[in-house]
C-alpha positions as CSV (number, residue, x, y, z in Angstrom):
1,X,51.8,-27.0,27.3
2,X,49.8,-24.7,29.7
3,X,50.6,-21.6,27.6
4,X,49.7,-23.5,24.4
5,X,46.5,-24.8,26.0
6,X,45.5,-21.2,27.0
7,X,46.2,-20.0,23.5
8,X,44.0,-22.8,22.0
9,X,41.2,-22.0,24.5
10,X,41.4,-18.3,23.7
11,X,41.3,-19.0,20.0
12,X,38.4,-21.4,20.5
13,X,36.4,-18.9,22.5
14,X,37.2,-16.2,20.0
15,X,35.9,-18.5,17.3
16,X,32.8,-19.2,19.2
17,X,32.2,-15.5,19.8
18,X,32.7,-14.9,16.1
19,X,30.2,-17.6,15.2
20,X,27.7,-16.3,17.8
21,X,28.0,-12.7,16.4
22,X,27.5,-14.0,12.8
23,X,24.4,-15.9,13.9
24,X,23.1,-12.9,15.7
25,X,23.6,-10.8,12.6
26,X,21.7,-13.3,10.4
27,X,18.4,-11.7,11.2
28,X,16.4,-8.6,10.4
29,X,14.1,-6.5,12.5
30,X,11.0,-5.3,10.8
31,X,8.7,-2.6,12.2
32,X,5.4,-2.5,10.3
33,X,1.9,-1.0,10.4
34,X,0.5,-3.7,8.1
35,X,-2.0,-6.3,9.2
36,X,-0.1,-9.4,10.4
37,X,-2.2,-11.7,8.2
38,X,-1.2,-9.8,5.0
39,X,2.5,-9.7,5.5
40,X,3.4,-12.8,7.6
41,X,3.2,-15.3,4.7
42,X,5.8,-13.3,2.8
43,X,8.1,-13.0,5.8
44,X,7.9,-16.7,6.4
45,X,8.8,-17.4,2.8
46,X,11.8,-15.1,3.1
47,X,13.0,-16.8,6.2
48,X,12.6,-20.2,4.7
49,X,14.3,-19.3,1.4
50,X,17.2,-17.3,2.9
51,X,17.7,-18.6,6.4
52,X,17.5,-15.0,7.7
53,X,15.3,-14.7,10.8
54,X,12.7,-12.0,10.7
55,X,11.8,-10.4,14.0
56,X,8.5,-8.5,13.4
57,X,7.1,-5.7,15.5
58,X,3.5,-4.8,14.5
59,X,2.9,-1.2,15.3
60,X,-0.7,0.0,15.0
61,X,0.0,3.7,15.7
62,X,3.0,5.9,16.5
63,X,5.7,4.3,14.3
64,X,7.6,7.5,13.8
65,X,7.5,8.4,17.5
66,X,8.7,4.9,18.5
67,X,11.7,4.9,16.2
68,X,12.6,8.5,17.1
69,X,12.4,7.6,20.8
70,X,14.7,4.6,20.3
71,X,17.2,6.9,18.5
72,X,20.5,5.6,17.3
73,X,20.0,2.5,19.5
74,X,16.9,1.5,17.6
75,X,16.9,-2.2,16.5
76,X,14.7,-1.4,13.5
77,X,16.1,-2.4,10.1
78,X,13.1,-2.0,7.8
79,X,10.1,0.3,8.3
80,X,7.0,-0.8,6.4
81,X,3.6,0.9,6.0
82,X,0.7,1.6,3.7
83,X,-0.1,4.9,1.9
84,X,2.4,7.1,0.2
85,X,1.8,9.9,2.7
86,X,2.7,7.6,5.6
87,X,5.8,6.4,3.8
88,X,7.0,10.0,3.0
89,X,6.3,11.0,6.6
90,X,9.0,8.4,7.7
91,X,11.5,10.0,5.2
92,X,10.7,13.5,6.3
93,X,11.0,12.6,10.0
94,X,14.6,11.5,9.3
95,X,14.2,7.9,10.5
96,X,15.2,6.3,7.1
97,X,18.3,6.2,5.0
98,X,18.8,5.8,1.2
99,X,19.5,2.4,-0.5
100,X,21.3,1.9,-3.8
101,X,20.1,-1.4,-5.2
102,X,20.0,-2.5,-8.8
103,X,17.5,-5.2,-8.0
104,X,15.1,-2.6,-6.5
105,X,15.6,-0.1,-9.3
106,X,15.0,-2.7,-12.0
107,X,11.9,-4.1,-10.4
108,X,10.2,-0.9,-9.3
109,X,9.2,1.8,-11.8
110,X,10.8,5.2,-11.2
111,X,7.5,6.9,-10.3
112,X,6.9,4.2,-7.6
113,X,10.1,4.8,-5.6
114,X,12.1,7.6,-4.1
115,X,14.6,9.3,-6.5
116,X,17.3,8.9,-3.9
117,X,16.4,5.3,-2.9
118,X,14.8,6.5,0.4
119,X,11.5,4.6,-0.1
120,X,10.2,1.8,-2.3
121,X,6.7,0.7,-3.3
122,X,6.2,-3.1,-2.8
123,X,2.6,-3.5,-3.9
124,X,-0.2,-1.3,-5.5
125,X,-3.8,-0.6,-4.4
126,X,-5.8,0.8,-7.3
127,X,-8.8,3.0,-6.4
128,X,-11.5,1.7,-8.7
129,X,-15.2,1.8,-9.4
130,X,-17.6,-0.8,-7.9
131,X,-20.6,-1.0,-10.2
132,X,-23.9,-2.9,-9.9
133,X,-23.2,-5.9,-12.1
134,X,-26.6,-5.6,-13.8
135,X,-26.0,-2.1,-15.0
136,X,-25.0,-1.4,-18.6
137,X,-21.9,0.6,-17.6
138,X,-18.6,-0.4,-19.3
139,X,-16.4,2.6,-18.5
140,X,-16.3,5.5,-16.0
141,X,-14.1,8.4,-15.0
142,X,-13.5,9.7,-11.5
143,X,-15.3,12.9,-12.7
144,X,-18.4,10.9,-13.5
145,X,-19.0,10.3,-9.8
146,X,-20.0,14.0,-9.7
147,X,-22.3,13.8,-12.7
148,X,-25.9,14.5,-11.8
149,X,-27.0,11.3,-13.5
150,X,-25.6,9.5,-10.4
151,X,-27.5,11.7,-7.9
152,X,-28.3,9.6,-4.9
153,X,-26.5,6.6,-6.3
154,X,-22.9,6.9,-5.1
155,X,-21.3,5.2,-2.1
156,X,-17.9,5.9,-0.6
157,X,-16.1,5.7,2.8
158,X,-15.1,8.8,4.7
159,X,-13.4,11.5,2.6
160,X,-10.8,11.8,5.4
161,X,-9.6,8.2,5.0
162,X,-6.1,8.1,3.6
163,X,-7.4,6.2,0.5
164,X,-9.7,9.1,-0.3
165,X,-7.4,12.0,0.6
166,X,-4.8,10.5,-1.7
167,X,-7.4,10.3,-4.5
168,X,-8.5,13.9,-3.9
169,X,-4.9,15.0,-3.7
170,X,-4.3,13.4,-7.1
171,X,-7.2,15.3,-8.5
172,X,-5.7,18.6,-7.1
173,X,-2.4,17.7,-8.7
174,X,-4.1,17.2,-12.1
175,X,-6.7,20.0,-12.1
176,X,-6.1,22.4,-9.2
177,X,-7.9,23.2,-6.0
178,X,-10.8,25.1,-7.4
179,X,-11.8,22.3,-9.9
180,X,-11.3,19.7,-7.2
181,X,-13.6,21.5,-4.8
182,X,-16.3,21.7,-7.4
183,X,-15.9,18.0,-8.1
184,X,-16.0,17.0,-4.4
185,X,-19.2,19.0,-4.0
186,X,-20.6,17.2,-6.9
187,X,-19.7,13.8,-5.5
188,X,-21.2,14.7,-2.1
189,X,-24.4,15.8,-3.8
190,X,-24.6,12.3,-5.4
191,X,-24.1,10.3,-2.3
192,X,-26.8,7.7,-1.6
193,X,-25.9,7.6,2.1
194,X,-23.3,9.3,4.4
195,X,-19.7,8.9,3.5
196,X,-18.7,6.3,6.1
197,X,-17.9,2.6,6.7
198,X,-15.3,0.7,4.8
199,X,-14.7,-0.3,1.2
200,X,-16.5,-3.6,1.5
201,X,-19.5,-1.6,2.7
202,X,-19.6,0.0,-0.7
203,X,-20.2,-3.4,-2.3
204,X,-22.7,-4.3,0.4
205,X,-24.8,-1.2,-0.2
206,X,-24.7,-1.7,-4.0
207,X,-26.1,-5.2,-3.5
208,X,-28.7,-3.7,-1.1
209,X,-29.8,-1.2,-3.8
210,X,-28.7,1.8,-1.7
211,X,-26.2,2.8,-4.5
212,X,-25.4,1.9,-8.1
213,X,-21.8,2.8,-8.1
214,X,-19.0,3.5,-5.6
215,X,-15.3,4.2,-5.2
216,X,-13.1,1.6,-3.3
217,X,-9.9,-0.4,-3.5
218,X,-9.7,-3.3,-6.0
219,X,-8.1,-5.7,-3.6
220,X,-11.1,-5.9,-1.4
221,X,-13.0,-7.5,-4.3
222,X,-10.4,-10.3,-4.4
223,X,-11.1,-11.0,-0.8
224,X,-14.9,-10.9,-1.3
225,X,-15.0,-13.0,-4.4
226,X,-12.7,-15.6,-2.8
227,X,-14.7,-15.7,0.5
228,X,-16.7,-18.7,1.6
229,X,-19.5,-19.3,-0.9
230,X,-22.8,-18.2,0.6
231,X,-21.1,-15.8,3.1
232,X,-22.1,-12.1,3.2
233,X,-18.8,-11.1,1.8
234,X,-19.1,-13.5,-1.1
235,X,-22.5,-12.2,-1.9
236,X,-21.3,-8.6,-1.9
237,X,-18.4,-9.4,-4.2
238,X,-20.7,-11.3,-6.6
239,X,-23.1,-8.3,-6.8
240,X,-20.6,-6.0,-8.4
241,X,-18.2,-5.6,-11.3
242,X,-15.0,-3.6,-11.2
243,X,-14.1,-0.8,-13.6
244,X,-10.8,1.1,-13.5
245,X,-11.5,4.9,-13.8
246,X,-9.1,7.6,-15.1
247,X,-9.1,11.3,-14.5
248,X,-10.5,13.3,-17.4
249,X,-7.3,15.5,-17.4
250,X,-5.4,15.4,-20.7
251,X,-2.2,14.4,-18.9
252,X,-3.8,11.5,-17.1
253,X,-3.9,8.2,-18.9
254,X,-4.3,5.8,-16.1
255,X,-5.9,4.8,-12.8
256,X,-5.0,6.3,-9.4
257,X,-3.0,3.9,-7.2
258,X,-1.7,4.1,-3.7
259,X,0.9,1.7,-2.3
260,X,2.3,-0.4,0.5
261,X,6.0,0.3,0.8
262,X,9.1,0.2,2.9
263,X,12.3,2.0,3.7
264,X,15.6,1.2,5.3
265,X,15.8,2.4,8.9
266,X,18.3,5.2,9.6
267,X,20.2,3.2,12.2
268,X,19.7,-0.3,10.9
269,X,22.1,-2.7,12.7
270,X,21.6,-5.4,10.1
271,X,21.8,-3.3,6.9
272,X,22.8,-6.2,4.6
273,X,20.0,-8.4,5.7
274,X,17.5,-5.4,5.5
275,X,18.4,-4.8,1.9
276,X,18.2,-8.5,1.3
277,X,14.6,-8.5,2.6
278,X,13.6,-5.4,0.5
279,X,15.0,-7.1,-2.6
280,X,13.3,-10.3,-1.8
281,X,9.9,-8.5,-1.6
282,X,10.2,-7.5,-5.2
283,X,11.2,-10.9,-6.4
284,X,8.9,-12.8,-8.7
285,X,7.9,-15.2,-5.9
286,X,7.1,-12.5,-3.3
287,X,5.3,-10.3,-5.9
288,X,3.2,-13.3,-6.8
289,X,2.3,-13.8,-3.2
290,X,1.3,-10.1,-2.9
291,X,-1.0,-10.7,-5.9
292,X,-2.4,-14.1,-4.9
293,X,-2.6,-13.9,-1.1
294,X,-3.4,-10.2,-0.6
295,X,-5.0,-9.5,-4.0
296,X,-2.9,-6.4,-4.3
297,X,-1.3,-5.5,-7.6
298,X,2.4,-6.2,-7.9
299,X,4.9,-3.4,-8.7
300,X,6.9,-5.7,-10.9
301,X,5.7,-6.3,-14.4
302,X,5.1,-9.8,-15.7
303,X,4.0,-11.4,-12.4
304,X,1.1,-13.8,-12.5
305,X,-2.1,-12.3,-10.9
306,X,-4.9,-13.9,-8.9
307,X,-7.6,-14.8,-11.4
308,X,-10.1,-12.4,-9.8
309,X,-7.6,-9.5,-10.1
310,X,-6.7,-10.5,-13.6
311,X,-10.4,-10.4,-14.6
312,X,-10.4,-6.6,-14.0
313,X,-8.2,-6.2,-17.1
314,X,-4.9,-4.4,-17.6
315,X,-4.0,-1.9,-15.0
316,X,-2.7,1.3,-16.6
317,X,-1.3,3.4,-13.8
318,X,-1.7,7.2,-13.7
319,X,1.8,8.4,-14.4
320,X,1.6,11.2,-11.8
321,X,4.5,10.8,-9.4
322,X,3.3,9.7,-5.9
323,X,5.4,12.5,-4.4
324,X,3.2,15.0,-6.3
325,X,0.1,13.4,-4.8
326,X,1.6,13.6,-1.3
327,X,2.3,17.3,-1.6
328,X,-1.5,18.0,-1.7
329,X,-2.6,15.8,1.1
330,X,-3.2,18.7,3.5
331,X,-5.2,20.6,0.9
332,X,-7.2,17.5,0.2
333,X,-8.1,17.1,3.9
334,X,-9.0,20.7,4.1
335,X,-11.4,20.5,1.1
336,X,-13.1,17.5,2.7
337,X,-13.9,19.6,5.7
338,X,-14.7,22.7,3.7
339,X,-17.5,21.0,1.6
340,X,-18.7,19.0,4.6
341,X,-18.2,15.8,2.7
342,X,-18.5,13.5,5.8
343,X,-21.4,15.4,7.4
């Protein structure tokens, strides 16, 4: 009886240990540079729908350094950031691993994910034109911002901001360094004030008659137009209309976009749950949340948009692979300094 009792106890303890291990594994650890308010609702929905607990570490700076320092003992499962350059930096630093997933490959167009499954776009941020709503302007190209007709009428944030270095890098990829330098000099000559501030400041200064047009991200307009009526942000949003520019290059048929994206961490201890989270974030429900809560554009086709975003019209994306843009980031940054764009 004593021996049988010991065996039953041992089996019971083993079972408890097995259950405990299974429960511990039913979680996923996310390291992200995204603002908590933008991503938390999606993570809460994932946890509620799947029962998988999400442990989130918000990292403002030094994501690569942190994961590298943790080495093969890192608890990170998913690494999430914004800007294609930042995402590719993770891959090049060796802190990610490839994923093979039919769900991800079906939902995300080929030019918006790594060819080896080493990174994935989750939402899009189109770099658009903010235009004074009272002006009779119905279309615009990126090259138009360098046209002398807009002298003293253009607003934009710092050329060294990742949103703008990515745009400049795309111009280099399409037309070469020399043409891009001339374009950048033309845009600088047209500035109505110093290249500084944020994207919402572009709308503010258009309303304030400092500028007529500007370059900024579309999702900020969703925030402004959905702000509290009567607030400053609401007034800025109501003072502009959004046009989606294209490059004048023959091989460019769409608008420049940047991304928010993610990758599977190299030493993910919860790989199954990590892939489950990535796949969830490209589901119809999550993509709709990106569109309606963040005003970002979904990577998955057919997802319902926020009415403000939908009012901008169809988004036709520049087919230039994001990896091609990323190759020219350093050149873009050097050009910004060379022409004294931010001076």
